[in-house]
C-alpha positions in Angstrom: 0.2 -0.1 0.2 1.8 3.4 -0.5 1.2 6.4 1.1 -0.2 10.2 0.5 1.9 12.6 1.6 0.6 16.2 2.0 3.3 18.9 1.3 3.5 22.3 2.5 5.2 24.9 -0.8 6.3 28.0 0.3 3.9 30.7 1.0 6.2 33.6 -0.1 10.1 32.9 -0.2 11.1 29.7 -2.0 14.3 29.2 0.6 11.0 28.3 3.0 11.0 24.7 1.0 12.2 22.0 3.3 15.2 19.5 2.5 12.1 16.6 3.3 10.0 18.0 0.9 11.8 18.6 -1.9 12.6 14.5 -1.7 9.3 13.2 -1.2 8.0 14.9 -4.0 11.0 13.9 -6.6 10.5 10.1 -5.1 6.5 10.2 -5.7 5.2 8.7 -8.7 2.5 11.4 -8.6 2.3 14.6 -7.8 -1.0 16.7 -6.9 -1.1 20.5 -7.5 -4.4 23.0 -7.1 -2.2 24.8 -10.5 -0.6 22.9 -12.1 0.8 26.5 -14.0 2.1 27.3 -10.8 3.1 24.4 -9.2 5.0 23.7 -12.2 7.5 26.8 -11.4 8.2 25.4 -8.0 8.8 21.8 -9.8 11.6 23.4 -11.7 13.0 25.3 -9.2 14.0 22.7 -7.3 14.1 20.3 -10.7 11.7 17.7 -9.7 10.0 15.5 -13.4 7.6 13.9 -12.0 4.2 13.6 -13.1 2.1 16.4 -12.2 -1.6 16.3 -12.1 -4.4 18.9 -11.4 -6.4 18.2 -8.0 -8.5 21.6 -6.7 -11.6 22.4 -5.1 -13.7 22.4 -8.5 -12.5 18.7 -9.2 -11.5 16.6 -6.3 -14.8 14.9 -5.2 -14.7 13.4 -8.8 -10.7 12.9 -8.5 -10.3 11.5 -4.9 -11.7 7.7 -6.0 -8.7 6.8 -8.7 -6.7 8.6 -6.2 -7.1 6.6 -3.6 -7.2 3.3 -5.7 -3.6 4.3 -6.6 -2.8 4.7 -2.8 -3.9 0.7 -2.3 -2.1 -0.5 -5.8 0.9 1.1 -3.6 1.9 4.5 -5.3 3.4 6.8 -3.6 1.5 10.3 -4.0 1.7 13.5 -3.1 -0.2 16.5 -2.6 0.3 20.4 -2.8 -1.3 23.8 -3.7 -0.2 26.9 -4.6 1.2 27.8 -1.4 1.3 27.0 2.2 -0.4 23.8 3.6 -3.1 21.6 1.9 -6.3 21.9 3.6 -5.3 24.9 5.2 -7.9 27.1 3.6 -7.2 25.1 0.3 -8.0 21.7 -1.5 -6.7 18.7 0.4 -9.3 17.7 3.1 -11.8 15.6 1.0 -8.8 13.7 -0.5 -6.7 13.3 3.1 -10.0 11.8 4.6 -11.0 9.4 1.8 -8.2 8.1 2.4 -8.0 7.6 6.1 -11.1 5.9 5.3 -10.1 3.6 2.9 -7.4 2.7 5.9 -4.2 4.4 3.6 -1.7 5.9 5.5 -1.1 10.0 5.5 1.7 11.9 7.0 1.3 15.4 6.6 5.2 16.9 7.1 5.7 20.2 8.6 6.3 23.4 6.9 5.3 27.0 5.5 1.7 28.5 6.5 0.5 31.7 6.6 -0.9 32.1 9.7 1.7 31.0 12.3 3.7 33.7 11.3 1.1 36.1 11.3 0.2 34.9 14.8 3.3 35.1 16.4 5.1 38.3 14.9 1.4 40.2 15.0 2.2 40.9 19.4 -1.1 39.8 20.5 -1.3 36.9 23.0 -0.3 33.8 21.1 -0.6 30.6 23.6 -4.0 29.9 22.8 -5.6 31.3 19.5 -8.3 30.5 17.2 -8.1 30.1 13.1 -11.1 31.0 11.3 -10.0 31.2 8.0 -11.8 33.1 5.1 -15.3 34.4 6.4 -18.4 34.1 4.3 -18.5 36.2 1.9 -22.5 37.1 2.3 -24.5 34.6 4.2 -24.1 34.2 7.9 -20.7 36.7 7.2 -22.5 38.6 10.0 -23.6 36.2 12.1 -19.9 34.5 12.2 -18.2 38.1 13.3 -21.1 38.3 16.5 -20.4 34.8 17.8 -17.0 35.4 17.7 -17.5 38.7 19.3 -17.6 37.4 22.7 -14.6 35.0 21.9 -11.0 35.4 24.5 -8.4 34.0 21.6 -6.9 36.0 19.9 -8.5 35.1 16.2 -6.8 34.9 12.8 -8.6 35.2 9.7 -7.1 35.2 5.7 -8.1 38.3 3.8 -7.7 39.0 -0.2 -6.4 42.6 -0.6 -9.9 43.4 -2.0 -11.7 42.5 1.2 -9.8 44.2 3.7 -11.1 47.7 4.7 -14.6 45.9 4.1 -13.6 42.6 6.2 -11.8 45.2 8.7 -14.7 47.7 8.9 -17.4 45.1 9.7 -14.2 43.4 12.8 -14.9 47.5 14.4 -17.9 47.5 14.2 -18.9 44.6 16.1 -16.1 44.0 17.8 -15.5 48.1 19.0 -13.1 50.0 17.2 -10.3 50.2 20.2 -9.5 45.8 20.3 -5.8 45.5 19.2 -5.3 43.9 15.8 -2.5 43.5 13.3 -2.7 43.0 9.5 0.2 40.7 7.8 0.4 41.5 4.6 3.1 39.7 1.8 4.4 37.1 4.1 7.6 35.7 3.7 7.7 38.1 0.0 9.6 40.9 -0.5 7.6 43.7 0.6 6.6 41.6 3.4 5.0 44.0 6.2 2.9 44.4 9.2 0.8 46.6 10.1 -0.5 47.0 14.5 -2.8 49.3 16.0 -6.8 49.1 17.1 -9.0 48.3 14.1 -10.2 51.8 14.1 -6.6 52.8 13.0 -6.0 49.8 10.7 -9.2 51.3 9.1 -8.1 54.6 9.0 -4.4 53.0 7.4 -5.9 50.9 4.7 -8.3 53.5 3.7 -5.3 56.0 2.9 -3.1 53.3 2.1 -4.2 50.8 -0.7 -4.1 46.8 0.6 -2.2 45.0 -1.7 -1.0 41.0 -1.5 -2.7 38.5 -0.1 -3.3 39.4 4.5 -4.1 37.4 7.5 -6.1 39.7 10.0 -5.3 38.9 13.5 -7.6 40.2 16.0 -7.3 40.5 19.9 -10.0 38.1 22.1 -12.7 39.6 24.4 -11.2 41.2 27.3 -14.2 40.9 29.9 -12.4 42.5 32.4 
């Protein structure tokens, strides 16, 4: 029986790729990629020439059965996403679940993911935190925010540059403009930046400065005192 490897890839700097990740990808019988064009650049950089197959949120239900059959037949399969760790706000959970249900060994390599550097560098408590990923874009969005308003742990959100200002304003409306927060953008890239302050200050900053790059928003938990 084969092994399904879940392999993190750099969120920015290519040097964040681990030696083990490179070895696993070179040895795999098949590499599953969220976007073969994006992953092709990564694989070429590390001189990895193994077979590449598309596996993303639009086809994963259709392809998972065939991939599990390959694993049961003894093939080694490596799953990667465009950046970061598959399954964390990226495709991956469904295939892992199907592989586990079929009795296939699943190993997830440690490696790059955006929210860990963001929460640690935010200056907010990181001994306990909750990862919320992307908020619902429409239905259930405000319900989710209101439910989180009394969350005492530090909260971590992913957001696109096009919705950052809207999300910060909604967070301020629901949780109060004085709540401490941090916006971390372009993690591990040339223009990496962390902006810290209250939600109100962050709204003001990104009203004046156009948001660019992918964002992680870190928000202090509710202090009942």
